Backbone as JSON Lines, residues from 0, in Angstrom:
{"i":0,"aa":"X","n":[-3.58,-8.62,4.65],"ca":[-2.38,-7.47,3.93],"c":[-3.23,-6.48,2.9]}
{"i":1,"aa":"X","n":[-4.22,-6.43,2.86],"ca":[-4.98,-5.32,2.0],"c":[-5.54,-4.46,3.18]}
{"i":2,"aa":"X","n":[-5.91,-4.84,4.37],"ca":[-6.24,-4.05,5.34],"c":[-5.5,-3.35,6.12]}
{"i":3,"aa":"X","n":[-4.15,-4.49,6.49],"ca":[-2.85,-3.45,6.77],"c":[-2.88,-2.36,6.25]}
{"i":4,"aa":"X","n":[-2.51,-2.42,5.12],"ca":[-1.76,-1.47,3.85],"c":[-3.03,-0.21,3.7]}
{"i":5,"aa":"X","n":[-4.66,-0.8,4.32],"ca":[-5.54,0.72,3.86],"c":[-5.38,1.42,5.38]}
{"i":6,"aa":"X","n":[-5.35,0.84,6.46],"ca":[-5.06,1.17,7.81],"c":[-3.61,2.36,7.93]}
{"i":7,"aa":"X","n":[-2.26,1.83,7.3],"ca":[-1.54,2.66,7.21],"c":[-1.17,3.6,6.76]}
{"i":8,"aa":"X","n":[-2.17,3.42,5.32],"ca":[-2.29,4.69,4.64],"c":[-3.4,5.89,4.78]}
{"i":9,"aa":"X","n":[-4.29,5.41,5.63],"ca":[-5.11,6.54,6.23],"c":[-4.73,6.7,7.1]}
{"i":10,"aa":"X","n":[-3.87,6.31,7.63],"ca":[-3.13,7.53,9.02],"c":[-1.9,8.51,8.51]}
{"i":11,"aa":"X","n":[-1.55,8.09,7.23],"ca":[-0.77,8.98,6.5],"c":[-1.27,10.59,5.97]}
{"i":12,"aa":"X","n":[-2.97,9.95,5.43],"ca":[-3.17,11.53,4.34],"c":[-4.1,11.97,5.18]}
{"i":13,"aa":"X","n":[-4.65,13.27,4.45],"ca":[-5.47,14.38,4.85],"c":[-6.88,13.74,4.83]}
{"i":14,"aa":"X","n":[-7.14,13.24,3.47],"ca":[-8.2,12.72,3.12],"c":[-8.19,11.17,3.08]}
{"i":15,"aa":"X","n":[-8.62,10.57,4.48],"ca":[-8.58,8.84,4.19],"c":[-9.83,8.62,3.95]}
{"i":16,"aa":"X","n":[-11.15,9.13,3.52],"ca":[-11.95,8.59,3.05],"c":[-11.81,8.26,1.61]}
{"i":17,"aa":"X","n":[-11.23,8.83,0.97],"ca":[-10.43,8.67,-0.77],"c":[-9.72,7.76,-0.57]}
{"i":18,"aa":"X","n":[-8.99,7.04,0.17],"ca":[-8.39,5.8,0.13],"c":[-8.62,4.47,-0.05]}
{"i":19,"aa":"X","n":[-7.93,3.63,-1.21],"ca":[-8.86,2.83,-1.73],"c":[-7.81,1.81,-2.06]}
{"i":20,"aa":"X","n":[-7.85,0.62,-1.5],"ca":[-7.1,-0.54,-1.73],"c":[-7.51,-1.66,-2.47]}
{"i":21,"aa":"X","n":[-7.21,-2.07,-3.93],"ca":[-7.58,-3.33,-4.55],"c":[-6.53,-4.17,-4.49]}
{"i":22,"aa":"X","n":[-6.83,-5.81,-4.65],"ca":[-6.21,-6.48,-4.65],"c":[-6.4,-7.76,-5.93]}
{"i":23,"aa":"X","n":[-4.86,-7.88,-6.55],"ca":[-5.09,-8.82,-7.96],"c":[-4.66,-9.92,-7.2]}
{"i":24,"aa":"X","n":[-4.97,-10.99,-6.85],"ca":[-4.4,-11.88,-6.47],"c":[-3.96,-13.02,-8.07]}
{"i":25,"aa":"X","n":[-2.55,-13.51,-7.64],"ca":[-1.86,-14.44,-8.51],"c":[-2.17,-15.87,-7.44]}
{"i":26,"aa":"X","n":[-1.53,-16.82,-8.34],"ca":[-0.93,-17.99,-7.93],"c":[-0.31,-18.12,-6.66]}
{"i":27,"aa":"X","n":[1.01,-17.22,-6.52],"ca":[1.8,-17.41,-5.82],"c":[2.33,-15.76,-5.12]}
{"i":28,"aa":"X","n":[1.64,-14.7,-5.69],"ca":[1.37,-13.45,-5.25],"c":[0.5,-12.82,-5.28]}
{"i":29,"aa":"X","n":[0.94,-11.48,-4.73],"ca":[-0.57,-10.3,-4.57],"c":[-0.03,-9.21,-5.01]}
{"i":30,"aa":"X","n":[-1.09,-8.21,-5.89],"ca":[-0.51,-7.23,-6.19],"c":[-1.48,-6.29,-5.48]}
{"i":31,"aa":"X","n":[-1.21,-5.26,-5.22],"ca":[-1.87,-4.56,-3.84],"c":[-1.74,-2.78,-4.64]}
{"i":32,"aa":"X","n":[-2.62,-2.62,-4.82],"ca":[-2.73,-1.31,-5.71],"c":[-3.69,-0.4,-5.05]}
{"i":33,"aa":"X","n":[-2.88,0.65,-4.28],"ca":[-3.2,1.72,-3.35],"c":[-3.58,3.25,-4.4]}
{"i":34,"aa":"X","n":[-4.46,3.52,-4.43],"ca":[-5.32,4.72,-4.65],"c":[-5.24,5.65,-3.63]}
{"i":35,"aa":"X","n":[-5.19,6.8,-3.62],"ca":[-5.34,7.83,-2.53],"c":[-5.43,9.12,-3.59]}
{"i":36,"aa":"X","n":[-6.12,10.12,-2.62],"ca":[-6.57,11.69,-3.66],"c":[-5.45,12.22,-3.98]}
{"i":37,"aa":"X","n":[-5.52,12.98,-5.1],"ca":[-4.7,13.64,-5.73],"c":[-3.36,14.48,-4.88]}
{"i":38,"aa":"X","n":[-3.9,15.12,-3.86],"ca":[-3.28,16.13,-2.95],"c":[-2.38,15.39,-2.27]}
{"i":39,"aa":"X","n":[-2.4,13.74,-1.83],"ca":[-1.93,12.69,-0.53],"c":[-0.73,12.25,-1.39]}
{"i":40,"aa":"X","n":[-0.84,12.12,-2.94],"ca":[-0.22,10.99,-3.17],"c":[1.57,11.6,-3.14]}
{"i":41,"aa":"X","n":[1.86,13.0,-2.06],"ca":[3.23,13.15,-2.29],"c":[2.86,12.72,-0.68]}
{"i":42,"aa":"X","n":[2.36,12.3,0.28],"ca":[2.75,11.7,1.5],"c":[3.02,10.64,1.34]}
{"i":43,"aa":"X","n":[1.91,10.09,0.71],"ca":[2.42,8.03,0.56],"c":[4.06,7.78,0.39]}
{"i":44,"aa":"X","n":[3.99,8.53,-0.88],"ca":[5.68,8.28,-1.32],"c":[6.37,8.92,-0.36]}
{"i":45,"aa":"X","n":[6.4,10.14,0.01],"ca":[7.67,10.58,0.74],"c":[8.91,11.17,0.18]}
{"i":46,"aa":"X","n":[9.2,11.78,1.1],"ca":[10.87,12.08,0.29],"c":[11.75,10.89,-0.1]}
{"i":47,"aa":"X","n":[12.55,11.17,-1.72],"ca":[12.77,10.18,-2.04],"c":[12.4,8.46,-1.92]}
{"i":48,"aa":"X","n":[10.82,8.64,-1.66],"ca":[10.17,7.49,-1.48],"c":[10.53,6.61,-0.42]}
{"i":49,"aa":"X","n":[10.72,7.24,0.36],"ca":[11.07,6.02,1.79],"c":[9.75,5.68,2.33]}
{"i":50,"aa":"X","n":[8.7,6.75,2.67],"ca":[7.54,6.24,2.99],"c":[6.9,5.1,2.37]}
{"i":51,"aa":"X","n":[6.98,5.33,0.95],"ca":[6.52,3.9,0.07],"c":[7.09,2.94,0.05]}
{"i":52,"aa":"X","n":[8.9,2.84,0.52],"ca":[9.3,1.85,0.67],"c":[9.47,0.81,2.27]}
{"i":53,"aa":"X","n":[9.33,1.77,2.81],"ca":[8.46,1.56,4.41],"c":[7.3,0.64,4.22]}
{"i":54,"aa":"X","n":[5.89,1.29,3.42],"ca":[5.47,0.48,3.33],"c":[5.47,-0.97,2.76]}
{"i":55,"aa":"X","n":[5.95,-0.91,1.56],"ca":[6.4,-1.89,0.94],"c":[6.95,-2.88,1.63]}
{"i":56,"aa":"X","n":[7.94,-2.91,2.13],"ca":[8.62,-3.34,3.49],"c":[7.7,-4.33,4.67]}
{"i":57,"aa":"X","n":[6.62,-3.32,4.83],"ca":[5.4,-4.1,6.28],"c":[4.58,-4.92,5.43]}
{"i":58,"aa":"X","n":[3.89,-4.35,3.74],"ca":[3.36,-5.71,3.52],"c":[3.91,-6.73,2.78]}
{"i":59,"aa":"X","n":[5.44,-6.48,2.94],"ca":[6.09,-7.85,2.43],"c":[6.52,-9.08,3.66]}
{"i":60,"aa":"X","n":[6.56,-8.19,4.39],"ca":[6.68,-9.03,5.86],"c":[5.26,-9.8,6.42]}
{"i":61,"aa":"X","n":[4.55,-9.22,6.22],"ca":[3.0,-9.98,6.68],"c":[2.64,-10.44,5.43]}
{"i":62,"aa":"X","n":[3.43,-10.44,4.29],"ca":[2.84,-11.49,2.94],"c":[3.47,-12.8,3.53]}
{"i":63,"aa":"X","n":[4.69,-12.91,3.98],"ca":[5.64,-13.89,4.38],"c":[4.62,-15.19,5.13]}
{"i":64,"aa":"X","n":[3.58,-14.71,6.11],"ca":[2.81,-15.69,7.15],"c":[1.92,-16.17,6.04]}
{"i":65,"aa":"X","n":[1.64,-15.54,4.99],"ca":[0.37,-16.18,4.09],"c":[1.15,-16.88,2.81]}
{"i":66,"aa":"X","n":[2.26,-17.06,2.75],"ca":[2.98,-17.68,1.62],"c":[3.2,-17.12,0.52]}
{"i":67,"aa":"X","n":[2.93,-16.15,0.46],"ca":[2.95,-15.28,-0.62],"c":[3.73,-14.2,-0.97]}
{"i":68,"aa":"X","n":[4.13,-13.54,-2.63],"ca":[4.93,-12.52,-2.1],"c":[3.69,-10.9,-3.06]}
{"i":69,"aa":"X","n":[4.1,-10.24,-2.03],"ca":[2.97,-9.37,-2.26],"c":[3.78,-7.97,-3.06]}
{"i":70,"aa":"X","n":[2.89,-6.89,-4.26],"ca":[3.96,-6.13,-4.24],"c":[2.94,-5.16,-4.59]}
{"i":71,"aa":"X","n":[3.23,-3.57,-3.65],"ca":[2.51,-2.51,-3.27],"c":[2.8,-1.6,-4.51]}
{"i":72,"aa":"X","n":[1.63,-1.26,-5.13],"ca":[1.81,-0.42,-6.93],"c":[0.6,0.74,-6.28]}
{"i":73,"aa":"X","n":[1.33,1.97,-6.27],"ca":[0.62,3.45,-5.86],"c":[0.13,3.97,-7.06]}
{"i":74,"aa":"X","n":[-1.02,4.24,-7.33],"ca":[-1.85,4.51,-8.76],"c":[-2.24,5.9,-8.34]}
{"i":75,"aa":"X","n":[-2.56,6.93,-9.35],"ca":[-3.11,8.02,-9.16],"c":[-4.19,7.9,-10.36]}
């Protein structure tokens, strides 16, 4: 899941070198924290949060295979 989110985020931003994804694992859930360059935050969130919602949906779908709940947080 971490690699998936990182790959998707790098495709969206202008500065792919600055994309960082960290995972905080719990017993039944994983929190993925996505950090991008300050200029790229808008590109990752999208208009009215549509891109962020799509990223969350994709990661959530892939987390079902692992039997865990995934939460994506965009931090700056």
